[in-house]
C-alpha positions in Angstrom: 5.5 -15.3 2.2 3.4 -15.3 -1.1 5.4 -11.7 -2.8 2.8 -10.1 -5.5 3.6 -8.2 -8.6 1.6 -4.9 -9.0 1.8 -2.8 -12.3 1.4 0.7 -11.8 0.3 2.9 -14.4 1.0 6.3 -13.2 3.7 9.0 -10.8 1.4 8.5 -7.8 -1.5 6.3 -7.5 -4.0 4.1 -5.1 -4.5 0.6 -6.3 -6.6 -1.3 -4.0 -5.2 -4.7 -3.3 -8.1 -6.1 -0.4 -9.1 -9.0 -3.1 -5.3 -9.9 -4.1 -4.7 -10.3 0.1 -7.9 -11.9 1.3 -7.4 -14.5 -1.8 -3.8 -15.3 -0.3 -5.0 -15.8 3.5 -8.0 -17.8 2.8 -5.3 -20.3 0.3 -3.0 -19.9 3.4 -6.3 -21.8 5.8 -5.6 -19.7 8.7 -8.1 -18.9 9.9 -7.2 -17.2 12.8 -3.6 -14.7 13.2 -1.7 -11.9 11.4 -1.5 -11.0 7.9 2.2 -8.9 6.7 2.5 -6.8 4.6 6.0 -5.0 3.7 6.3 -3.2 0.5 10.6 -3.6 -0.4 10.7 -0.1 -3.0 11.3 2.9 -0.3 9.8 5.3 -2.6 6.0 3.1 -2.4 4.0 2.5 0.4 0.7 0.1 2.5 -1.9 2.1 3.4 -5.7 1.1 4.7 -8.7 4.1 3.9 -12.0 3.9 3.2 -12.8 2.7 -0.8 -16.5 3.3 -1.0 -15.7 6.8 -2.3 -13.0 6.4 -5.3 -12.6 10.3 -4.6 -10.6 9.7 -1.3 -7.7 7.6 -2.5 -8.0 11.2 -5.0 -7.6 13.2 -2.5 -5.7 11.5 -0.3 -2.8 11.9 -4.2 -3.9 15.5 -4.3 -3.1 16.3 -1.0 -0.2 14.3 -0.4 0.8 16.7 -3.9 0.4 20.5 -1.6 2.2 19.1 1.3 5.3 17.4 -0.1 5.1 19.2 -4.1 7.3 17.3 -7.0 9.6 19.8 -7.2 10.9 21.5 -4.1 14.9 22.8 -3.7 16.2 18.2 -2.3 19.0 18.3 -2.3 18.9 13.4 -2.8 19.9 14.2 -7.1 17.6 10.9 -8.9 14.5 14.0 -8.6 12.7 11.4 -6.4 13.2 12.9 -3.4 9.3 13.8 -3.3 7.6 9.9 -3.7 10.4 9.4 -1.0 9.2 11.5 2.2 5.7 10.8 0.8 7.2 6.7 1.4 7.9 8.0 5.1 4.5 9.7 5.9 2.5 6.7 5.2 5.1 4.5 5.5 6.4 1.1 4.2 4.5 -2.3 6.4 1.1 -3.3 7.8 -0.4 -5.6 10.2 -3.5 -6.9 10.0 -5.6 -9.4 11.7 -7.4 -12.1 10.7 -10.0 -13.6 12.3 -12.3 -17.4 10.6 -10.9 -16.9 8.0 -10.9 -13.2 6.7 -9.3 -10.5 6.9 -11.0 -8.0 9.8 -10.9 -4.3 7.8 -13.8 -2.3 8.3 -16.7 -1.6 6.3 -15.4 1.4 4.1 -11.7 0.2 4.7 -8.9 -1.6 1.5 -5.4 -2.1 1.4 -3.6 0.4 -1.2 -0.4 0.0 -2.1 0.6 3.5 -2.9 3.2 4.6 -5.6 4.7 7.1 -5.7 7.6 6.7 -7.8 6.3 5.1 -10.9 4.1 3.6 -13.2 6.8 0.4 -12.6 6.2 -3.5 -11.4 6.8 -3.2 -7.5 6.5 -6.6 -4.9 4.6 -6.2 -2.7 5.7 -9.4 0.5 2.3 -11.2 1.7 2.4 -13.3 5.4 -0.2 -14.9 6.6 0.3 -16.2 9.9 -0.2 -17.6 13.6 -0.2 -15.7 16.1 
């Protein structure tokens, strides 16, 4: 398992980590299998979505802010309840297939690290493995 360090720069952002994950898969030498991704923090997530148009991640974040506003009648004392809710909506893990030594992704798909309580230095765990 490898830990990727990600430096976020905003309260909420989606960072394309596809190339970094793909490089780890290549380095592993694995030709067929799966790649598991896990984000340990409770206010960050990982998702797969379109990256051909930079407006897609922007639209996702804008919609999330409308659905889960930063300030509401939350009871969580730390002031980051919205980040916890957004993380729960997205999830802390993803599993991708590996074929011919490469991640299997759709034409427009990328892997995004989702920050909901930044800026921070974060970790994501990556494990390419045979099935």
